[in-house]
mmCIF file of the N, C-alpha and C atoms, coordinates in Angstrom:
data_MODEL
# 
_entry.id   MODEL 
# 
loop_
_atom_site.group_PDB 
_atom_site.id 
_atom_site.type_symbol 
_atom_site.label_atom_id 
_atom_site.label_alt_id 
_atom_site.label_comp_id 
_atom_site.label_asym_id 
_atom_site.label_entity_id 
_atom_site.label_seq_id 
_atom_site.pdbx_PDB_ins_code 
_atom_site.Cartn_x 
_atom_site.Cartn_y 
_atom_site.Cartn_z 
_atom_site.occupancy 
_atom_site.B_iso_or_equiv 
_atom_site.pdbx_formal_charge 
_atom_site.auth_seq_id 
_atom_site.auth_comp_id 
_atom_site.auth_asym_id 
_atom_site.auth_atom_id 
_atom_site.pdbx_PDB_model_num 
ATOM 1   N N  . UNK A 1 1  ? 2.386   -5.679  8.750   1.00 0.00 ? 1  UNK A N  1 
ATOM 2   C CA . UNK A 1 1  ? 1.643   -4.662  8.043   1.00 0.00 ? 1  UNK A CA 1 
ATOM 3   C C  . UNK A 1 1  ? 2.583   -3.491  7.787   1.00 0.00 ? 1  UNK A C  1 
ATOM 4   N N  . UNK A 1 2  ? 2.615   -3.041  6.529   1.00 0.00 ? 2  UNK A N  1 
ATOM 5   C CA . UNK A 1 2  ? 3.428   -1.889  6.162   1.00 0.00 ? 2  UNK A CA 1 
ATOM 6   C C  . UNK A 1 2  ? 2.511   -0.788  5.650   1.00 0.00 ? 2  UNK A C  1 
ATOM 7   N N  . UNK A 1 3  ? 2.644   0.415   6.207   1.00 0.00 ? 3  UNK A N  1 
ATOM 8   C CA . UNK A 1 3  ? 1.998   1.600   5.664   1.00 0.00 ? 3  UNK A CA 1 
ATOM 9   C C  . UNK A 1 3  ? 3.035   2.232   4.749   1.00 0.00 ? 3  UNK A C  1 
ATOM 10  N N  . UNK A 1 4  ? 2.751   2.268   3.451   1.00 0.00 ? 4  UNK A N  1 
ATOM 11  C CA . UNK A 1 4  ? 3.738   2.704   2.470   1.00 0.00 ? 4  UNK A CA 1 
ATOM 12  C C  . UNK A 1 4  ? 3.272   3.976   1.782   1.00 0.00 ? 4  UNK A C  1 
ATOM 13  N N  . UNK A 1 5  ? 4.096   5.001   1.853   1.00 0.00 ? 5  UNK A N  1 
ATOM 14  C CA . UNK A 1 5  ? 3.817   6.275   1.194   1.00 0.00 ? 5  UNK A CA 1 
ATOM 15  C C  . UNK A 1 5  ? 3.971   6.097   -0.315  1.00 0.00 ? 5  UNK A C  1 
ATOM 16  N N  . UNK A 1 6  ? 2.983   6.546   -1.078  1.00 0.00 ? 6  UNK A N  1 
ATOM 17  C CA . UNK A 1 6  ? 3.013   6.365   -2.523  1.00 0.00 ? 6  UNK A CA 1 
ATOM 18  C C  . UNK A 1 6  ? 4.066   7.235   -3.198  1.00 0.00 ? 6  UNK A C  1 
ATOM 19  N N  . UNK A 1 7  ? 4.407   8.355   -2.615  1.00 0.00 ? 7  UNK A N  1 
ATOM 20  C CA . UNK A 1 7  ? 5.405   9.252   -3.211  1.00 0.00 ? 7  UNK A CA 1 
ATOM 21  C C  . UNK A 1 7  ? 6.756   9.051   -2.533  1.00 0.00 ? 7  UNK A C  1 
ATOM 22  N N  . UNK A 1 8  ? 7.496   8.100   -3.042  1.00 0.00 ? 8  UNK A N  1 
ATOM 23  C CA . UNK A 1 8  ? 8.797   7.797   -2.458  1.00 0.00 ? 8  UNK A CA 1 
ATOM 24  C C  . UNK A 1 8  ? 9.838   8.807   -2.937  1.00 0.00 ? 8  UNK A C  1 
ATOM 25  N N  . UNK A 1 9  ? 9.786   9.185   -4.206  1.00 0.00 ? 9  UNK A N  1 
ATOM 26  C CA . UNK A 1 9  ? 10.725  10.143  -4.769  1.00 0.00 ? 9  UNK A CA 1 
ATOM 27  C C  . UNK A 1 9  ? 12.017  9.494   -5.216  1.00 0.00 ? 9  UNK A C  1 
ATOM 28  N N  . UNK A 1 10 ? 12.883  10.297  -5.780  1.00 0.00 ? 10 UNK A N  1 
ATOM 29  C CA . UNK A 1 10 ? 14.176  9.790   -6.224  1.00 0.00 ? 10 UNK A CA 1 
ATOM 30  C C  . UNK A 1 10 ? 14.090  8.835   -7.395  1.00 0.00 ? 10 UNK A C  1 
ATOM 31  N N  . UNK A 1 11 ? 12.977  8.869   -8.118  1.00 0.00 ? 11 UNK A N  1 
ATOM 32  C CA . UNK A 1 11 ? 12.814  7.992   -9.268  1.00 0.00 ? 11 UNK A CA 1 
ATOM 33  C C  . UNK A 1 11 ? 12.501  6.548   -8.916  1.00 0.00 ? 11 UNK A C  1 
ATOM 34  N N  . UNK A 1 12 ? 12.188  6.289   -7.657  1.00 0.00 ? 12 UNK A N  1 
ATOM 35  C CA . UNK A 1 12 ? 11.872  4.928   -7.213  1.00 0.00 ? 12 UNK A CA 1 
ATOM 36  C C  . UNK A 1 12 ? 10.418  4.620   -7.545  1.00 0.00 ? 12 UNK A C  1 
ATOM 37  N N  . UNK A 1 13 ? 10.188  3.503   -8.186  1.00 0.00 ? 13 UNK A N  1 
ATOM 38  C CA . UNK A 1 13 ? 8.839   3.079   -8.565  1.00 0.00 ? 13 UNK A CA 1 
ATOM 39  C C  . UNK A 1 13 ? 8.161   2.392   -7.381  1.00 0.00 ? 13 UNK A C  1 
ATOM 40  N N  . UNK A 1 14 ? 6.995   2.891   -7.019  1.00 0.00 ? 14 UNK A N  1 
ATOM 41  C CA . UNK A 1 14 ? 6.249   2.279   -5.921  1.00 0.00 ? 14 UNK A CA 1 
ATOM 42  C C  . UNK A 1 14 ? 5.862   0.840   -6.277  1.00 0.00 ? 14 UNK A C  1 
ATOM 43  N N  . UNK A 1 15 ? 5.556   0.611   -7.548  1.00 0.00 ? 15 UNK A N  1 
ATOM 44  C CA . UNK A 1 15 ? 5.207   -0.748  -7.991  1.00 0.00 ? 15 UNK A CA 1 
ATOM 45  C C  . UNK A 1 15 ? 6.394   -1.692  -7.791  1.00 0.00 ? 15 UNK A C  1 
ATOM 46  N N  . UNK A 1 16 ? 7.586   -1.198  -8.086  1.00 0.00 ? 16 UNK A N  1 
ATOM 47  C CA . UNK A 1 16 ? 8.790   -2.028  -7.896  1.00 0.00 ? 16 UNK A CA 1 
ATOM 48  C C  . UNK A 1 16 ? 9.007   -2.326  -6.418  1.00 0.00 ? 16 UNK A C  1 
ATOM 49  N N  . UNK A 1 17 ? 8.844   -1.320  -5.563  1.00 0.00 ? 17 UNK A N  1 
ATOM 50  C CA . UNK A 1 17 ? 9.018   -1.520  -4.122  1.00 0.00 ? 17 UNK A CA 1 
ATOM 51  C C  . UNK A 1 17 ? 8.030   -2.564  -3.612  1.00 0.00 ? 17 UNK A C  1 
ATOM 52  N N  . UNK A 1 18 ? 6.761   -2.429  -4.001  1.00 0.00 ? 18 UNK A N  1 
ATOM 53  C CA . UNK A 1 18 ? 5.740   -3.393  -3.575  1.00 0.00 ? 18 UNK A CA 1 
ATOM 54  C C  . UNK A 1 18 ? 6.085   -4.788  -4.089  1.00 0.00 ? 18 UNK A C  1 
ATOM 55  N N  . UNK A 1 19 ? 6.479   -4.882  -5.350  1.00 0.00 ? 19 UNK A N  1 
ATOM 56  C CA . UNK A 1 19 ? 6.846   -6.175  -5.921  1.00 0.00 ? 19 UNK A CA 1 
ATOM 57  C C  . UNK A 1 19 ? 8.004   -6.831  -5.194  1.00 0.00 ? 19 UNK A C  1 
ATOM 58  N N  . UNK A 1 20 ? 9.012   -6.041  -4.835  1.00 0.00 ? 20 UNK A N  1 
ATOM 59  C CA . UNK A 1 20 ? 10.166  -6.586  -4.121  1.00 0.00 ? 20 UNK A CA 1 
ATOM 60  C C  . UNK A 1 20 ? 9.789   -7.033  -2.711  1.00 0.00 ? 20 UNK A C  1 
ATOM 61  N N  . UNK A 1 21 ? 8.982   -6.227  -2.027  1.00 0.00 ? 21 UNK A N  1 
ATOM 62  C CA . UNK A 1 21 ? 8.545   -6.617  -0.684  1.00 0.00 ? 21 UNK A CA 1 
ATOM 63  C C  . UNK A 1 21 ? 7.768   -7.925  -0.747  1.00 0.00 ? 21 UNK A C  1 
ATOM 64  N N  . UNK A 1 22 ? 6.816   -8.007  -1.674  1.00 0.00 ? 22 UNK A N  1 
ATOM 65  C CA . UNK A 1 22 ? 5.980   -9.203  -1.775  1.00 0.00 ? 22 UNK A CA 1 
ATOM 66  C C  . UNK A 1 22 ? 6.783   -10.423 -2.218  1.00 0.00 ? 22 UNK A C  1 
ATOM 67  N N  . UNK A 1 23 ? 7.824   -10.230 -3.037  1.00 0.00 ? 23 UNK A N  1 
ATOM 68  C CA . UNK A 1 23 ? 8.622   -11.383 -3.459  1.00 0.00 ? 23 UNK A CA 1 
ATOM 69  C C  . UNK A 1 23 ? 9.464   -11.924 -2.301  1.00 0.00 ? 23 UNK A C  1 
ATOM 70  N N  . UNK A 1 24 ? 9.888   -11.017 -1.404  1.00 0.00 ? 24 UNK A N  1 
ATOM 71  C CA . UNK A 1 24 ? 10.679  -11.448 -0.243  1.00 0.00 ? 24 UNK A CA 1 
ATOM 72  C C  . UNK A 1 24 ? 9.809   -11.961 0.904   1.00 0.00 ? 24 UNK A C  1 
ATOM 73  N N  . UNK A 1 25 ? 8.708   -11.292 1.122   1.00 0.00 ? 25 UNK A N  1 
ATOM 74  C CA . UNK A 1 25 ? 7.812   -11.625 2.241   1.00 0.00 ? 25 UNK A CA 1 
ATOM 75  C C  . UNK A 1 25 ? 6.363   -11.584 1.749   1.00 0.00 ? 25 UNK A C  1 
ATOM 76  N N  . UNK A 1 26 ? 5.897   -12.613 1.065   1.00 0.00 ? 26 UNK A N  1 
ATOM 77  C CA . UNK A 1 26 ? 4.553   -12.586 0.490   1.00 0.00 ? 26 UNK A CA 1 
ATOM 78  C C  . UNK A 1 26 ? 3.428   -12.455 1.513   1.00 0.00 ? 26 UNK A C  1 
ATOM 79  N N  . UNK A 1 27 ? 3.684   -12.786 2.761   1.00 0.00 ? 27 UNK A N  1 
ATOM 80  C CA . UNK A 1 27 ? 2.646   -12.705 3.790   1.00 0.00 ? 27 UNK A CA 1 
ATOM 81  C C  . UNK A 1 27 ? 2.473   -11.288 4.347   1.00 0.00 ? 27 UNK A C  1 
ATOM 82  N N  . UNK A 1 28 ? 3.403   -10.381 4.020   1.00 0.00 ? 28 UNK A N  1 
ATOM 83  C CA . UNK A 1 28 ? 3.324   -8.994  4.499   1.00 0.00 ? 28 UNK A CA 1 
ATOM 84  C C  . UNK A 1 28 ? 2.135   -8.307  3.847   1.00 0.00 ? 28 UNK A C  1 
ATOM 85  N N  . UNK A 1 29 ? 1.375   -7.569  4.628   1.00 0.00 ? 29 UNK A N  1 
ATOM 86  C CA . UNK A 1 29 ? 0.250   -6.790  4.104   1.00 0.00 ? 29 UNK A CA 1 
ATOM 87  C C  . UNK A 1 29 ? 0.705   -5.347  3.928   1.00 0.00 ? 29 UNK A C  1 
ATOM 88  N N  . UNK A 1 30 ? 0.409   -4.781  2.757   1.00 0.00 ? 30 UNK A N  1 
ATOM 89  C CA . UNK A 1 30 ? 0.840   -3.422  2.442   1.00 0.00 ? 30 UNK A CA 1 
ATOM 90  C C  . UNK A 1 30 ? -0.377  -2.537  2.239   1.00 0.00 ? 30 UNK A C  1 
ATOM 91  N N  . UNK A 1 31 ? -0.410  -1.443  2.987   1.00 0.00 ? 31 UNK A N  1 
ATOM 92  C CA . UNK A 1 31 ? -1.444  -0.426  2.826   1.00 0.00 ? 31 UNK A CA 1 
ATOM 93  C C  . UNK A 1 31 ? -0.763  0.780   2.201   1.00 0.00 ? 31 UNK A C  1 
ATOM 94  N N  . UNK A 1 32 ? -1.214  1.164   1.019   1.00 0.00 ? 32 UNK A N  1 
ATOM 95  C CA . UNK A 1 32 ? -0.612  2.257   0.276   1.00 0.00 ? 32 UNK A CA 1 
ATOM 96  C C  . UNK A 1 32 ? -1.312  3.563   0.618   1.00 0.00 ? 32 UNK A C  1 
ATOM 97  N N  . UNK A 1 33 ? -0.551  4.570   1.002   1.00 0.00 ? 33 UNK A N  1 
ATOM 98  C CA . UNK A 1 33 ? -1.080  5.885   1.373   1.00 0.00 ? 33 UNK A CA 1 
ATOM 99  C C  . UNK A 1 33 ? -0.860  6.836   0.197   1.00 0.00 ? 33 UNK A C  1 
ATOM 100 N N  . UNK A 1 34 ? -1.953  7.366   -0.361  1.00 0.00 ? 34 UNK A N  1 
ATOM 101 C CA . UNK A 1 34 ? -1.865  8.156   -1.595  1.00 0.00 ? 34 UNK A CA 1 
ATOM 102 C C  . UNK A 1 34 ? -2.572  9.501   -1.476  1.00 0.00 ? 34 UNK A C  1 
ATOM 103 N N  . UNK A 1 35 ? -2.096  10.461  -2.295  1.00 0.00 ? 35 UNK A N  1 
ATOM 104 C CA . UNK A 1 35 ? -2.766  11.752  -2.429  1.00 0.00 ? 35 UNK A CA 1 
ATOM 105 C C  . UNK A 1 35 ? -3.902  11.661  -3.433  1.00 0.00 ? 35 UNK A C  1 
ATOM 106 N N  . UNK A 1 36 ? -3.721  10.835  -4.426  1.00 0.00 ? 36 UNK A N  1 
ATOM 107 C CA . UNK A 1 36 ? -4.694  10.683  -5.504  1.00 0.00 ? 36 UNK A CA 1 
ATOM 108 C C  . UNK A 1 36 ? -4.638  9.241   -5.994  1.00 0.00 ? 36 UNK A C  1 
ATOM 109 N N  . UNK A 1 37 ? -5.643  8.822   -6.729  1.00 0.00 ? 37 UNK A N  1 
ATOM 110 C CA . UNK A 1 37 ? -5.719  7.436   -7.167  1.00 0.00 ? 37 UNK A CA 1 
ATOM 111 C C  . UNK A 1 37 ? -5.292  7.240   -8.619  1.00 0.00 ? 37 UNK A C  1 
ATOM 112 N N  . UNK A 1 38 ? -5.596  8.174   -9.500  1.00 0.00 ? 38 UNK A N  1 
ATOM 113 C CA . UNK A 1 38 ? -5.380  7.989   -10.940 1.00 0.00 ? 38 UNK A CA 1 
ATOM 114 C C  . UNK A 1 38 ? -3.906  8.140   -11.312 1.00 0.00 ? 38 UNK A C  1 
ATOM 115 N N  . UNK A 1 39 ? -3.092  7.178   -10.939 1.00 0.00 ? 39 UNK A N  1 
ATOM 116 C CA . UNK A 1 39 ? -1.672  7.190   -11.242 1.00 0.00 ? 39 UNK A CA 1 
ATOM 117 C C  . UNK A 1 39 ? -1.285  5.787   -11.685 1.00 0.00 ? 39 UNK A C  1 
ATOM 118 N N  . UNK A 1 40 ? -0.634  5.680   -12.837 1.00 0.00 ? 40 UNK A N  1 
ATOM 119 C CA . UNK A 1 40 ? -0.271  4.364   -13.374 1.00 0.00 ? 40 UNK A CA 1 
ATOM 120 C C  . UNK A 1 40 ? 0.576   3.548   -12.414 1.00 0.00 ? 40 UNK A C  1 
ATOM 121 N N  . UNK A 1 41 ? 1.486   4.213   -11.698 1.00 0.00 ? 41 UNK A N  1 
ATOM 122 C CA . UNK A 1 41 ? 2.358   3.499   -10.771 1.00 0.00 ? 41 UNK A CA 1 
ATOM 123 C C  . UNK A 1 41 ? 1.555   2.900   -9.619  1.00 0.00 ? 41 UNK A C  1 
ATOM 124 N N  . UNK A 1 42 ? 0.534   3.612   -9.169  1.00 0.00 ? 42 UNK A N  1 
ATOM 125 C CA . UNK A 1 42 ? -0.311  3.105   -8.085  1.00 0.00 ? 42 UNK A CA 1 
ATOM 126 C C  . UNK A 1 42 ? -1.133  1.915   -8.574  1.00 0.00 ? 42 UNK A C  1 
ATOM 127 N N  . UNK A 1 43 ? -1.621  2.003   -9.804  1.00 0.00 ? 43 UNK A N  1 
ATOM 128 C CA . UNK A 1 43 ? -2.371  0.887   -10.384 1.00 0.00 ? 43 UNK A CA 1 
ATOM 129 C C  . UNK A 1 43 ? -1.471  -0.339  -10.496 1.00 0.00 ? 43 UNK A C  1 
ATOM 130 N N  . UNK A 1 44 ? -0.233  -0.151  -10.933 1.00 0.00 ? 44 UNK A N  1 
ATOM 131 C CA . UNK A 1 44 ? 0.722   -1.269  -11.010 1.00 0.00 ? 44 UNK A CA 1 
ATOM 132 C C  . UNK A 1 44 ? 1.009   -1.830  -9.623  1.00 0.00 ? 44 UNK A C  1 
ATOM 133 N N  . UNK A 1 45 ? 1.124   -0.950  -8.632  1.00 0.00 ? 45 UNK A N  1 
ATOM 134 C CA . UNK A 1 45 ? 1.370   -1.408  -7.261  1.00 0.00 ? 45 UNK A CA 1 
ATOM 135 C C  . UNK A 1 45 ? 0.228   -2.302  -6.797  1.00 0.00 ? 45 UNK A C  1 
ATOM 136 N N  . UNK A 1 46 ? -0.991  -1.919  -7.132  1.00 0.00 ? 46 UNK A N  1 
ATOM 137 C CA . UNK A 1 46 ? -2.148  -2.740  -6.761  1.00 0.00 ? 46 UNK A CA 1 
ATOM 138 C C  . UNK A 1 46 ? -2.051  -4.109  -7.429  1.00 0.00 ? 46 UNK A C  1 
ATOM 139 N N  . UNK A 1 47 ? -1.587  -4.145  -8.660  1.00 0.00 ? 47 UNK A N  1 
ATOM 140 C CA . UNK A 1 47 ? -1.426  -5.416  -9.366  1.00 0.00 ? 47 UNK A CA 1 
ATOM 141 C C  . UNK A 1 47 ? -0.360  -6.295  -8.708  1.00 0.00 ? 47 UNK A C  1 
ATOM 142 N N  . UNK A 1 48 ? 0.640   -5.677  -8.090  1.00 0.00 ? 48 UNK A N  1 
ATOM 143 C CA . UNK A 1 48 ? 1.693   -6.430  -7.414  1.00 0.00 ? 48 UNK A CA 1 
ATOM 144 C C  . UNK A 1 48 ? 1.267   -6.925  -6.036  1.00 0.00 ? 48 UNK A C  1 
ATOM 145 N N  . UNK A 1 49 ? 0.140   -6.471  -5.529  1.00 0.00 ? 49 UNK A N  1 
ATOM 146 C CA . UNK A 1 49 ? -0.338  -7.035  -4.277  1.00 0.00 ? 49 UNK A CA 1 
ATOM 147 C C  . UNK A 1 49 ? -0.558  -6.089  -3.129  1.00 0.00 ? 49 UNK A C  1 
ATOM 148 N N  . UNK A 1 50 ? -0.793  -4.807  -3.396  1.00 0.00 ? 50 UNK A N  1 
ATOM 149 C CA . UNK A 1 50 ? -1.162  -3.901  -2.310  1.00 0.00 ? 50 UNK A CA 1 
ATOM 150 C C  . UNK A 1 50 ? -2.494  -4.384  -1.741  1.00 0.00 ? 50 UNK A C  1 
ATOM 151 N N  . UNK A 1 51 ? -2.591  -4.475  -0.436  1.00 0.00 ? 51 UNK A N  1 
ATOM 152 C CA . UNK A 1 51 ? -3.797  -4.995  0.192   1.00 0.00 ? 51 UNK A CA 1 
ATOM 153 C C  . UNK A 1 51 ? -4.901  -3.957  0.331   1.00 0.00 ? 51 UNK A C  1 
ATOM 154 N N  . UNK A 1 52 ? -4.506  -2.694  0.449   1.00 0.00 ? 52 UNK A N  1 
ATOM 155 C CA . UNK A 1 52 ? -5.503  -1.629  0.569   1.00 0.00 ? 52 UNK A CA 1 
ATOM 156 C C  . UNK A 1 52 ? -4.856  -0.311  0.189   1.00 0.00 ? 52 UNK A C  1 
ATOM 157 N N  . UNK A 1 53 ? -5.690  0.662   -0.162  1.00 0.00 ? 53 UNK A N  1 
ATOM 158 C CA . UNK A 1 53 ? -5.224  2.005   -0.493  1.00 0.00 ? 53 UNK A CA 1 
ATOM 159 C C  . UNK A 1 53 ? -5.996  2.980   0.384   1.00 0.00 ? 53 UNK A C  1 
ATOM 160 N N  . UNK A 1 54 ? -5.256  3.864   1.067   1.00 0.00 ? 54 UNK A N  1 
ATOM 161 C CA . UNK A 1 54 ? -5.868  4.867   1.931   1.00 0.00 ? 54 UNK A CA 1 
ATOM 162 C C  . UNK A 1 54 ? -5.521  6.234   1.360   1.00 0.00 ? 54 UNK A C  1 
ATOM 163 N N  . UNK A 1 55 ? -6.541  7.051   1.161   1.00 0.00 ? 55 UNK A N  1 
ATOM 164 C CA . UNK A 1 55 ? -6.327  8.386   0.601   1.00 0.00 ? 55 UNK A CA 1 
ATOM 165 C C  . UNK A 1 55 ? -6.002  9.398   1.690   1.00 0.00 ? 55 UNK A C  1 
ATOM 166 N N  . UNK A 1 56 ? -5.139  10.358  1.329   1.00 0.00 ? 56 UNK A N  1 
ATOM 167 C CA . UNK A 1 56 ? -4.814  11.457  2.232   1.00 0.00 ? 56 UNK A CA 1 
ATOM 168 C C  . UNK A 1 56 ? -5.668  12.658  1.847   1.00 0.00 ? 56 UNK A C  1 
ATOM 169 N N  . UNK A 1 57 ? -6.010  13.533  2.768   1.00 0.00 ? 57 UNK A N  1 
ATOM 170 C CA . UNK A 1 57 ? -5.670  13.470  4.184   1.00 0.00 ? 57 UNK A CA 1 
ATOM 171 C C  . UNK A 1 57 ? -6.393  12.299  4.839   1.00 0.00 ? 57 UNK A C  1 
ATOM 172 N N  . UNK A 1 58 ? -5.732  11.698  5.796   1.00 0.00 ? 58 UNK A N  1 
ATOM 173 C CA . UNK A 1 58 ? -6.246  10.493  6.412   1.00 0.00 ? 58 UNK A CA 1 
ATOM 174 C C  . UNK A 1 58 ? -7.521  10.740  7.196   1.00 0.00 ? 58 UNK A C  1 
ATOM 175 N N  . UNK A 1 59 ? -8.427  9.833   7.000   1.00 0.00 ? 59 UNK A N  1 
ATOM 176 C CA . UNK A 1 59 ? -9.626  9.746   7.812   1.00 0.00 ? 59 UNK A CA 1 
ATOM 177 C C  . UNK A 1 59 ? -9.306  8.684   8.851   1.00 0.00 ? 59 UNK A C  1 
ATOM 178 N N  . UNK A 1 60 ? -9.313  9.043   10.118  1.00 0.00 ? 60 UNK A N  1 
ATOM 179 C CA . UNK A 1 60 ? -8.917  8.123   11.185  1.00 0.00 ? 60 UNK A CA 1 
ATOM 180 C C  . UNK A 1 60 ? -9.677  6.803   11.095  1.00 0.00 ? 60 UNK A C  1 
ATOM 181 N N  . UNK A 1 61 ? -10.960 6.865   10.870  1.00 0.00 ? 61 UNK A N  1 
ATOM 182 C CA . UNK A 1 61 ? -11.775 5.652   10.801  1.00 0.00 ? 61 UNK A CA 1 
ATOM 183 C C  . UNK A 1 61 ? -11.352 4.781   9.619   1.00 0.00 ? 61 UNK A C  1 
ATOM 184 N N  . UNK A 1 62 ? -11.127 5.391   8.463   1.00 0.00 ? 62 UNK A N  1 
ATOM 185 C CA . UNK A 1 62 ? -10.730 4.635   7.274   1.00 0.00 ? 62 UNK A CA 1 
ATOM 186 C C  . UNK A 1 62 ? -9.364  3.992   7.428   1.00 0.00 ? 62 UNK A C  1 
ATOM 187 N N  . UNK A 1 63 ? -8.421  4.739   8.012   1.00 0.00 ? 63 UNK A N  1 
ATOM 188 C CA . UNK A 1 63 ? -7.085  4.204   8.215   1.00 0.00 ? 63 UNK A CA 1 
ATOM 189 C C  . UNK A 1 63 ? -7.107  3.043   9.208   1.00 0.00 ? 63 UNK A C  1 
ATOM 190 N N  . UNK A 1 64 ? -7.819  3.212   10.304  1.00 0.00 ? 64 UNK A N  1 
ATOM 191 C CA . UNK A 1 64 ? -7.926  2.127   11.299  1.00 0.00 ? 64 UNK A CA 1 
ATOM 192 C C  . UNK A 1 64 ? -8.629  0.901   10.717  1.00 0.00 ? 64 UNK A C  1 
ATOM 193 N N  . UNK A 1 65 ? -9.624  1.122   9.867   1.00 0.00 ? 65 UNK A N  1 
ATOM 194 C CA . UNK A 1 65 ? -10.327 0.002   9.231   1.00 0.00 ? 65 UNK A CA 1 
ATOM 195 C C  . UNK A 1 65 ? -9.370  -0.775  8.331   1.00 0.00 ? 65 UNK A C  1 
ATOM 196 N N  . UNK A 1 66 ? -8.555  -0.075  7.562   1.00 0.00 ? 66 UNK A N  1 
ATOM 197 C CA . UNK A 1 66 ? -7.594  -0.735  6.671   1.00 0.00 ? 66 UNK A CA 1 
ATOM 198 C C  . UNK A 1 66 ? -6.584  -1.547  7.474   1.00 0.00 ? 66 UNK A C  1 
ATOM 199 N N  . UNK A 1 67 ? -6.084  -0.974  8.575   1.00 0.00 ? 67 UNK A N  1 
ATOM 200 C CA . UNK A 1 67 ? -5.126  -1.690  9.422   1.00 0.00 ? 67 UNK A CA 1 
ATOM 201 C C  . UNK A 1 67 ? -5.782  -2.903  10.066  1.00 0.00 ? 67 UNK A C  1 
ATOM 202 N N  . UNK A 1 68 ? -6.999  -2.726  10.582  1.00 0.00 ? 68 UNK A N  1 
ATOM 203 C CA . UNK A 1 68 ? -7.716  -3.847  11.214  1.00 0.00 ? 68 UNK A CA 1 
ATOM 204 C C  . UNK A 1 68 ? -7.956  -4.970  10.206  1.00 0.00 ? 68 UNK A C  1 
ATOM 205 N N  . UNK A 1 69 ? -8.386  -4.627  8.987   1.00 0.00 ? 69 UNK A N  1 
ATOM 206 C CA . UNK A 1 69 ? -8.636  -5.649  7.974   1.00 0.00 ? 69 UNK A CA 1 
ATOM 207 C C  . UNK A 1 69 ? -7.363  -6.403  7.611   1.00 0.00 ? 69 UNK A C  1 
ATOM 208 N N  . UNK A 1 70 ? -6.252  -5.688  7.502   1.00 0.00 ? 70 UNK A N  1 
ATOM 209 C CA . UNK A 1 70 ? -4.973  -6.346  7.213   1.00 0.00 ? 70 UNK A CA 1 
ATOM 210 C C  . UNK A 1 70 ? -4.566  -7.236  8.379   1.00 0.00 ? 70 UNK A C  1 
ATOM 211 N N  . UNK A 1 71 ? -4.769  -6.765  9.597   1.00 0.00 ? 71 UNK A N  1 
ATOM 212 C CA . UNK A 1 71 ? -4.418  -7.552  10.786  1.00 0.00 ? 71 UNK A CA 1 
ATOM 213 C C  . UNK A 1 71 ? -5.240  -8.831  10.846  1.00 0.00 ? 71 UNK A C  1 
ATOM 214 N N  . UNK A 1 72 ? -6.521  -8.728  10.578  1.00 0.00 ? 72 UNK A N  1 
ATOM 215 C CA . UNK A 1 72 ? -7.397  -9.909  10.600  1.00 0.00 ? 72 UNK A CA 1 
ATOM 216 C C  . UNK A 1 72 ? -6.914  -10.958 9.610   1.00 0.00 ? 72 UNK A C  1 
ATOM 217 N N  . UNK A 1 73 ? -6.404  -10.517 8.476   1.00 0.00 ? 73 UNK A N  1 
ATOM 218 C CA . UNK A 1 73 ? -5.912  -11.447 7.463   1.00 0.00 ? 73 UNK A CA 1 
ATOM 219 C C  . UNK A 1 73 ? -4.622  -12.159 7.896   1.00 0.00 ? 73 UNK A C  1 
ATOM 220 N N  . UNK A 1 74 ? -3.914  -11.592 8.876   1.00 0.00 ? 74 UNK A N  1 
ATOM 221 C CA . UNK A 1 74 ? -2.646  -12.182 9.309   1.00 0.00 ? 74 UNK A CA 1 
ATOM 222 C C  . UNK A 1 74 ? -2.841  -13.260 10.372  1.00 0.00 ? 74 UNK A C  1 
ATOM 223 N N  . UNK A 1 75 ? -3.963  -13.209 11.078  1.00 0.00 ? 75 UNK A N  1 
ATOM 224 C CA . UNK A 1 75 ? -4.159  -14.191 12.156  1.00 0.00 ? 75 UNK A CA 1 
ATOM 225 C C  . UNK A 1 75 ? -5.048  -15.329 11.742  1.00 0.00 ? 75 UNK A C  1 
# 
Protein backbone atom coordinates (compact mmCIF):
# COMPACT_ATOMS: atom_id res chain seq x y z
CA UNK A 1 0.00 0.00 0.00
CA UNK A 2 1.35 3.41 -0.99
CA UNK A 3 0.04 6.70 0.39
CA UNK A 4 0.90 9.11 -2.42
CA UNK A 5 0.82 12.89 -2.09
CA UNK A 6 -0.96 14.44 -5.08
CA UNK A 7 1.31 17.50 -5.15
CA UNK A 8 4.69 16.08 -6.00
CA UNK A 9 6.04 19.28 -7.58
CA UNK A 10 8.94 19.77 -9.93
CA UNK A 11 6.70 19.29 -12.95
CA UNK A 12 6.19 15.60 -12.15
CA UNK A 13 2.81 14.27 -13.26
CA UNK A 14 1.00 12.30 -10.58
CA UNK A 15 -0.73 10.32 -13.34
CA UNK A 16 2.66 9.34 -14.75
CA UNK A 17 3.94 8.28 -11.32
CA UNK A 18 0.84 6.15 -10.72
CA UNK A 19 1.11 4.64 -14.20
CA UNK A 20 4.77 3.74 -13.70
CA UNK A 21 4.14 2.21 -10.27
CA UNK A 22 1.24 0.14 -11.59
CA UNK A 23 3.20 -1.00 -14.66
CA UNK A 24 6.05 -2.23 -12.44
CA UNK A 25 3.96 -3.59 -9.57
CA UNK A 26 0.30 -3.96 -10.61
CA UNK A 27 -0.64 -5.53 -7.26
CA UNK A 28 0.41 -2.40 -5.31
CA UNK A 29 -2.53 -0.42 -3.93
CA UNK A 30 -2.23 3.36 -4.16
CA UNK A 31 -4.16 5.79 -1.98
CA UNK A 32 -3.91 9.32 -3.34
CA UNK A 33 -3.86 12.15 -0.77
CA UNK A 34 -5.30 15.38 -2.22
CA UNK A 35 -6.19 18.94 -1.23
CA UNK A 36 -8.94 19.09 -3.83
CA UNK A 37 -10.56 16.75 -6.33
CA UNK A 38 -11.23 18.81 -9.48
CA UNK A 39 -7.79 18.44 -11.07
CA UNK A 40 -7.18 16.82 -14.47
CA UNK A 41 -4.00 15.14 -13.26
CA UNK A 42 -5.85 13.52 -10.36
CA UNK A 43 -8.58 12.30 -12.71
CA UNK A 44 -5.89 10.79 -14.97
CA UNK A 45 -4.26 9.18 -11.94
CA UNK A 46 -7.57 7.54 -11.10
CA UNK A 47 -7.73 6.20 -14.65
CA UNK A 48 -4.26 4.68 -14.21
CA UNK A 49 -5.39 2.73 -11.17
CA UNK A 50 -5.48 4.73 -7.96
CA UNK A 51 -7.38 2.55 -5.51
CA UNK A 52 -8.74 5.35 -3.34
CA UNK A 53 -8.56 9.11 -2.86
CA UNK A 54 -8.36 10.69 0.60
CA UNK A 55 -8.97 14.41 1.00
CA UNK A 56 -6.91 16.64 3.26
CA UNK A 57 -7.09 17.63 6.02
CA UNK A 58 -7.19 13.97 6.90
CA UNK A 59 -10.10 12.50 8.73
CA UNK A 60 -8.59 9.70 10.82
CA UNK A 61 -11.57 7.42 10.25
CA UNK A 62 -11.59 8.00 6.48
CA UNK A 63 -7.85 7.45 6.13
CA UNK A 64 -7.93 4.25 8.20
CA UNK A 65 -10.92 3.00 6.18
CA UNK A 66 -9.03 3.55 2.91
CA UNK A 67 -5.96 1.72 4.25
CA UNK A 68 -8.08 -1.14 5.63
CA UNK A 69 -9.95 -1.52 2.32
CA UNK A 70 -6.67 -1.62 0.38
CA UNK A 71 -5.23 -4.14 2.85
CA UNK A 72 -8.27 -6.40 2.53
CA UNK A 73 -7.79 -6.43 -1.23
CA UNK A 74 -4.19 -7.64 -0.81
CA UNK A 75 -4.97 -10.73 1.26
